[in-house]
C-alpha positions in Angstrom: -26.5 1.0 -10.1 -25.7 4.8 -9.2 -22.1 5.8 -8.7 -22.4 6.4 -4.9 -24.1 3.0 -4.4 -21.4 1.2 -6.3 -18.7 2.7 -4.4 -20.4 1.9 -1.1 -21.1 -1.8 -2.1 -17.5 -2.3 -3.2 -16.1 -0.4 -0.1 -18.1 -3.0 2.1 -16.5 -6.0 0.0 -13.1 -4.5 0.7 -13.6 -3.7 4.2 -14.8 -7.2 4.8 -11.4 -8.3 3.1 -9.4 -5.8 5.4 -10.8 -7.1 8.8 -9.9 -10.7 7.9 -6.5 -9.9 5.9 -5.5 -7.5 8.6 -6.3 -9.6 11.6 -4.9 -13.0 10.2 -1.7 -11.2 8.5 -0.7 -9.6 11.9 -1.3 -12.8 13.7 0.8 -14.6 11.0 3.8 -12.2 12.0 3.9 -13.4 15.5 3.8 -17.1 14.4 6.5 -16.5 11.6 8.8 -14.7 14.0 8.4 -17.4 16.4 9.2 -20.0 13.7 12.1 -18.4 12.1 13.7 -16.5 14.8 14.6 -12.8 14.8 17.7 -13.4 12.5 16.2 -15.5 9.7 12.9 -13.4 9.8 15.0 -10.4 8.8 17.1 -12.3 6.4 13.8 -13.3 4.5 12.9 -9.6 4.5 16.4 -8.8 2.8 16.0 -11.5 0.2 12.6 -10.2 -0.6 13.6 -6.5 -0.7 16.7 -7.5 -2.9 14.2 -8.7 -5.7 11.5 -6.1 -5.0 14.0 -3.5 -5.7 13.9 -4.7 -9.4 10.2 -5.6 -9.5 9.1 -2.0 -8.8 8.8 -1.6 -12.5 5.8 -3.8 -12.5 4.1 -1.5 -10.1 4.5 1.5 -12.6 2.8 -0.8 -15.4 0.1 -2.0 -13.0 -1.0 1.5 -12.4 -1.1 2.3 -16.1 -3.0 -0.8 -16.9 -5.8 0.1 -14.3 -5.8 3.6 -15.8 -6.0 2.8 -19.5 -8.6 -0.2 -18.7 -10.8 2.1 -16.5 -10.7 4.8 -19.3 -11.8 2.4 -22.0 -14.7 1.2 -19.8 -15.7 4.6 -19.0 -15.8 5.4 -22.8 -17.6 2.0 -23.5 -15.0 1.0 -26.2 -14.8 -2.7 -25.9 -12.5 -3.1 -29.0 -10.1 -0.6 -27.4 -10.4 -2.3 -24.1 -9.5 -5.7 -25.8 -6.4 -4.1 -27.3 -5.2 -2.5 -24.1 -5.4 -5.7 -22.0 -3.5 -7.6 -24.6 -1.0 -4.8 -24.8 -0.9 -4.6 -20.9 0.0 -8.4 -20.6 2.7 -8.3 -23.3 4.4 -5.3 -21.5 4.2 -7.3 -18.1 5.9 -10.3 -19.6 8.6 -8.1 -20.8 8.9 -6.6 -17.2 9.1 -10.0 -15.8 12.0 -11.1 -18.1 13.8 -7.9 -17.1 13.3 -8.6 -13.5 14.7 -12.1 -13.9 17.8 -10.7 -15.7 18.6 -7.9 -13.1 18.0 -10.2 -10.2 20.2 -13.0 -11.5 23.1 -10.7 -12.4 23.4 -7.3 -10.4 21.0 -8.3 -7.6 22.8 -11.7 -7.0 26.2 -10.0 -6.8 24.7 -7.3 -4.5 22.9 -10.0 -2.3 26.3 -12.0 -1.9 28.8 -9.5 -1.8 27.4 -6.2 -0.4 24.9 -7.3 2.2 25.1 -8.1 6.0 24.5 -12.1 6.0 26.0 -14.2 8.5 28.1 -16.9 6.6 26.4 -19.8 8.2 23.1 -18.5 6.6 24.3 -17.7 3.5 23.0 -20.8 1.4 19.6 -20.7 3.0 19.4 -17.0 2.3 20.4 -17.6 -1.2 17.5 -20.3 -1.6 15.1 -17.7 -0.2 16.1 -15.1 -2.8 15.8 -17.4 -5.9 12.4 -18.4 -4.7 11.3 -14.8 -4.1 12.4 -14.1 -7.8 9.9 -16.8 -9.1 7.2 -15.2 -6.7 7.8 -11.7 -7.9 7.6 -13.0 -11.7 4.0 -14.5 -10.9 3.1 -11.3 -9.0 3.9 -9.2 -12.2 2.2 -11.6 -14.5 -1.1 -11.5 -12.6 -1.0 -7.8 -12.3 -2.9 -7.1 -15.7 -5.8 -9.4 -14.5 -6.1 -7.9 -11.2 -6.0 -4.5 -12.8 -9.0 -5.8 -15.1 -10.8 -7.2 -12.1 -10.5 -3.7 -10.4 -11.4 -1.7 -13.3 -14.6 -4.0 -13.8 -15.4 -3.4 -10.2 -15.7 -7.1 -9.5 -14.1 -6.3 -6.0 -15.9 -9.1 -4.3 -13.6 -11.6 -6.0 -10.6 -9.4 -5.2 -11.5 -9.3 -1.7 -12.2 -13.1 -1.4 -8.9 -13.9 -3.0 -7.1 -11.6 -0.5 -8.8 -13.3 2.4 -7.7 -16.6 0.9 -4.1 -15.4 0.7 -4.0 -14.2 4.3 -5.3 -17.8 5.5 -2.7 -19.6 3.3 0.2 -17.7 4.8 -1.0 -18.3 8.3 -1.2 -22.0 7.4 2.3 -21.6 5.9 3.5 -20.0 9.1 2.2 -23.0 11.3 3.7 -25.5 9.0 7.1 -24.1 9.3 6.6 -23.8 13.1 6.5 -27.6 13.4 9.4 -28.4 10.9 12.7 -29.8 12.2 14.9 -28.8 9.4 15.8 -25.4 7.7 12.8 -23.3 8.4 13.8 -20.5 6.2 14.2 -22.4 3.2 10.8 -24.3 3.9 9.0 -20.9 4.3 10.2 -19.7 1.1 9.1 -22.8 -0.7 5.5 -22.7 1.0 5.2 -18.9 0.0 6.2 -19.8 -3.6 3.3 -22.4 -3.6 0.9 -19.8 -2.3 1.9 -17.3 -5.1 1.3 -20.1 -7.7 -2.2 -20.7 -6.3 -3.0 -17.0 -6.3 -1.8 -16.5 -9.9 -4.2 -19.4 -11.2 -7.2 -17.8 -9.2 -6.7 -14.4 -10.8 -6.2 -15.6 -14.2 -8.8 -18.4 -14.2 -11.5 -15.9 -13.0 -10.6 -13.3 -15.6 -10.7 -15.7 -18.5 -14.1 -17.0 -17.4 -15.6 -13.6 -16.5 -14.0 -11.1 -19.1 -14.0 -11.8 -22.9 -11.1 -9.2 -23.1 -9.0 -11.4 -20.9 -8.7 -13.8 -23.6 -5.4 -12.7 -25.3 -5.5 -11.7 -29.0 -2.6 -10.5 -30.8 -2.5 -6.8 -31.0 -0.2 -5.0 -33.7 -1.4 -1.6 -33.1 1.7 0.1 -31.9 -0.2 3.1 -30.6 -1.6 1.2 -27.7 1.9 0.1 -26.6 3.3 3.5 -27.0 0.8 5.2 -25.1 1.3 2.7 -22.0 4.8 2.5 -22.4 4.9 6.5 -22.3 2.9 6.4 -19.2 5.0 3.7 -17.5 8.2 5.5 -18.5 7.4 8.4 -16.5 5.7 6.5 -14.0 9.0 4.6 -13.4 10.3 7.5 -11.5 7.4 7.6 -8.9 7.6 3.8 -8.4 11.4 3.9 -8.2 10.9 6.4 -5.5 8.4 4.1 -3.6 10.8 1.0 -3.9 13.5 3.4 -2.6 11.6 4.3 0.4 10.6 0.8 1.3 13.1 -1.8 -0.1 16.0 0.6 -0.7 16.0 1.6 3.1 15.5 -1.9 4.1 18.9 -2.7 2.6 20.7 0.6 3.9 19.5 -0.7 7.4 20.9 -4.0 6.7 24.3 -2.4 5.4 24.4 0.1 8.5 22.8 -2.0 11.4 22.7 -5.7 10.3 19.8 -8.4 10.1 18.2 -7.5 13.5 17.4 -4.0 12.4 15.8 -5.7 9.2 13.7 -7.7 11.6 12.3 -4.6 13.3 11.8 -3.1 9.7 9.8 -6.2 8.7 7.5 -5.8 11.5 7.0 -2.2 10.7 6.4 -3.3 7.2 3.6 -5.6 8.2 2.1 -2.8 10.1 2.3 -0.5 7.2 0.8 -3.1 4.9 -2.2 -3.6 7.2 -2.8 0.1 7.4 -2.4 0.4 3.6 -5.1 -2.2 3.1 -7.3 0.0 5.3 -6.8 3.1 3.4 -6.5 1.1 -0.1 -10.0 -0.3 0.5 -11.6 3.0 0.0 -9.2 3.9 -2.8 -9.6 0.9 -4.6 -13.3 1.5 -4.8 -12.9 5.1 -5.6 -10.0 5.3 -8.3 -12.2 3.4 -11.0 -14.8 6.2 -10.5 -12.1 8.9 -10.7 -10.8 7.6 -13.9 -14.1 7.0 -15.4 -15.4 10.5 -14.6 -12.3 11.9 -16.3 -12.9 9.6 -19.3 -16.6 10.9 -19.6 -15.4 14.5 -19.2 -17.5 15.0 -15.9 -15.2 17.7 -14.4 -17.2 18.5 -11.3 -17.6 15.1 -10.4 -14.0 14.4 -11.0 -12.8 17.4 -8.8 -15.3 16.4 -6.1 -14.4 12.8 -5.8 -10.7 13.9 -5.7 -11.3 16.4 -2.9 -13.8 14.3 -0.7 -11.8 11.2 -1.3 -8.8 12.9 0.3 -10.4 14.0 3.3 -12.4 10.9 4.0 -9.1 8.9 3.4 -7.5 10.7 6.1 -10.2 10.5 8.7 -10.7 6.8 8.3 -7.2 6.2 8.7 -6.8 8.6 11.9 -9.7 6.9 13.8 -7.6 3.7 13.4 -4.2 5.3 14.2 -4.8 7.3 17.4 -6.0 4.4 19.7 -3.1 2.3 18.2 -0.5 4.9 19.2 -1.8 5.2 22.7 -1.3 1.4 23.5 1.6 0.5 20.9 4.0 -0.5 23.3 1.7 -3.1 24.8 -0.2 -4.2 21.6 3.5 -5.0 19.9 4.3 -7.0 23.0 1.3 -9.1 23.1 1.4 -9.4 19.2 5.0 -10.5 18.9 6.1 -11.9 22.2 9.5 -11.0 21.5 9.6 -7.4 20.2 12.8 -6.7 17.9 14.8 -3.7 19.1 13.8 -0.4 17.4 10.4 -2.0 16.3 8.4 0.4 18.6 10.1 3.6 17.1 9.9 2.3 13.5 6.0 1.6 13.7 5.2 4.9 15.5 7.0 6.8 12.9 5.4 4.9 9.9 2.0 5.7 11.2 2.6 9.4 11.1 4.1 8.9 7.5 1.0 7.2 6.6 -1.3 9.6 7.9 0.3 12.3 5.7 0.4 10.0 2.7 -3.2 8.9 2.8 -4.4 12.3 1.9 -2.5 12.0 -1.4 -4.2 8.7 -2.7 -7.0 10.5 -4.6 -4.7 13.2 -5.9 -2.3 10.4 -7.3 -5.2 8.7 -8.9 -6.7 12.1 -10.4 -3.2 12.9 -11.8 -2.7 9.3 -13.2 -6.2 9.8 -14.8 -5.0 12.8 -16.9 -2.2 10.8 -18.3 0.0 14.1 -18.4 2.4 12.7 -15.9 5.8 13.6 -17.3 6.9 16.6 -15.4 4.8 15.5 -12.2 6.8 12.1 -12.0 10.2 14.1 -12.7 9.2 16.6 -9.9 7.5 14.6 -7.3 9.1 11.3 -7.9 12.6 12.9 -8.0 11.8 14.4 -4.7 10.8 11.1 -3.2 13.8 9.5 -4.7 15.8 11.6 -2.1 14.8 9.1 0.6 17.6 6.8 0.1 20.5 9.2 -0.4 19.3 11.6 2.3 18.6 8.6 4.8 22.2 7.2 3.8 23.7 10.3 4.9 21.4 10.6 8.1 22.6 7.0 9.2 26.4 7.9 8.5 25.7 11.1 10.5 23.7 9.9 13.4 24.0 6.2 13.8 20.6 6.2 14.5 18.3 3.8 12.7 15.1 5.7 13.5 16.1 8.6 11.5 14.8 7.5 8.2 11.4 8.3 9.5 11.9 11.9 9.8 13.3 12.1 6.3 10.3 10.3 5.0 7.8 12.7 6.9 9.4 15.9 5.5 9.6 14.7 1.9 6.0 13.3 2.2 4.8 16.7 3.0 6.6 18.4 0.3 5.2 15.8 -2.2 1.5 16.5 -0.9 1.9 20.3 -1.8 3.6 19.5 -5.1 0.8 17.1 -6.1 -1.8 19.8 -5.5 0.2 22.4 -7.7 0.2 19.9 -10.4 -3.6 19.2 -10.3 -4.1 23.0 -10.3 -2.2 23.3 -13.6 -3.5 20.1 -15.3 -7.2 19.8 -14.5 -7.8 23.3 -12.9 -8.4 21.8 -9.3 -8.7 24.9 -7.1 -6.0 24.8 -4.4 -8.1 27.3 -2.5 -11.2 25.0 -2.5 -8.8 21.9 -1.6 -7.5 24.0 1.4 -10.9 24.9 2.7 -12.5 21.5 2.3 -9.5 19.4 3.2 -6.5 21.0 4.7 -8.2 23.2 7.2 -10.6 20.3 8.5 -7.7 17.9 8.5 -5.4 20.3 10.5 -8.4 20.8 13.2 -9.1 17.2 13.4 -5.4 16.3 13.8 -4.9 18.8 16.5 -8.0 17.6 18.4 -7.2 14.0 18.0 -3.8 14.3 19.3 -5.2 16.4 22.1 -7.2 13.6 23.0 -4.1 11.3 22.8 -2.3 13.7 25.2 -5.1 13.6 27.7 -5.4 9.8 27.5 -1.8 9.5 28.2 -2.2 11.9 31.3 -5.1 10.1 32.8 -4.7 6.5 31.7 -1.1 6.3 31.5 0.5 3.5 29.4 -1.6 0.5 29.0 -0.4 -2.6 31.1 -3.1 -5.2 30.3 -5.7 -5.9 27.6 -8.4 -4.3 30.1 -6.3 -1.1 30.0 -6.2 -1.1 26.4 -10.1 -1.5 26.0 -10.9 1.1 28.5 -8.7 3.9 26.9 -9.9 2.9 23.2 -13.5 3.1 24.9 -12.6 6.7 25.4 -10.3 7.7 22.6 -12.2 6.1 19.4 -15.6 7.7 20.1 -13.7 11.0 20.8 -11.9 11.1 17.6 -14.9 9.9 15.6 -17.0 12.7 17.1 -14.0 15.1 16.2 -14.1 14.1 12.7 -17.7 14.5 12.3 -17.8 17.9 14.0 -14.7 19.4 12.6 -14.4 17.6 9.3 -18.0 17.2 7.8 -19.6 20.0 5.8 -23.1 21.4 6.5 -24.5 19.5 3.7 -22.6 16.3 4.9 -24.0 16.8 8.6 -27.6 17.4 7.4 -27.4 14.1 5.0 -26.1 11.9 8.1 -28.7 13.6 10.3 -31.5 12.7 7.8 -30.3 9.2 7.4 -30.1 8.6 11.3 -33.9 10.1 11.6 -35.1 7.8 8.7 -33.4 5.0 10.4 -35.0 5.4 13.8 -38.6 6.2 12.6 -38.7 2.5 10.8 
């Protein structure tokens, strides 16, 4: 199968996953919020964040696993692939043990002594915290199997399990809704059961499908050394990501209490749904970027990186602009009771994600080179500033929304730094990127927000579902046309026109 057909096929699987997961997950938030209440919903988010602040180490290792596995597949080296997978699992096991140790010592002290938790809910919150530790360990241990599934491009199974996960969480929400006892404790227990089921699905499929997933002792320390070196420097970037998400969530608890965490939890669900959208293309694209680099196909490697950056932005923009117009009404019909500050948080994070989505192929390209020491020190160090700068911003302004402005500025600077590193490491032409990505993106962005301004002027704020549908019917095609007219190259437009002509001639 050709590269383009494989990417298209896997993207279709992932978008099927996206539509179901996003729809079910967003509805689940409404049910969970009604079942737990605003305060307990915020407390569960704090419990999860307190564990996730340590579990980010697993994120660095997961990225390393996919990178090394994809490189071995691209080179056709089965023996190396087997060694890499075994080393990956051993390293993930070590990370899981470290997460348990940190969570049960410093994390437990932080949770019980520094966070803003009502005394009457402290026991239930601790119960949720302990079960979140077990769920995090399972997520870490299944990560090498997921990395192998993605590297092998068996994305139909990845998509299927993602849909099952979303449906199971909706079932959990309804089960809790009808429970008379402590709903926070029950919710945490059911989420753990869901995590156990997912773990066995990923592991079982990998053991049946891939012979390299059957663990064998690997005493070649060079494999561990290479992966550990990659993870060691990736640690900075993943720490920065954990800081911007879980770290800021904990700061919000300290400054503004669990009600602010509830608003942040709503924002996080929107963020996860949008990330599922952009990651669908990225998950299909990343193995091809890694394999192109492994095979030494420099032109393909550069082209996949540049085109992927532009397409990722345009796909997300088409989704975001109609949402921004009707966001106030959409939150109301989605949640029923909208936590204070949720509107501002969600609006802000959509802007941040538009900036970040253009960086996703750049991050994959940098990871493919393996030369990430100074990149992680520079970009990871920059993004780590989200936590201290947000702390001072909260102290100075007393406004919870200010962390969004910090994130926007740092994300823009990080994008520029990634380009400069790619120029130095793989000779990616910044001028080429500027002409093919930056200028079209600026033009499309300006056009789309002009459309948004006109929609606000002529339609006003939606007050009903009919208003939302009417405005979306105008905004969506306008943005799509703008993306095609301003974002597509002459060759891309010719390709689309030819395909359309062939279709209508049938």
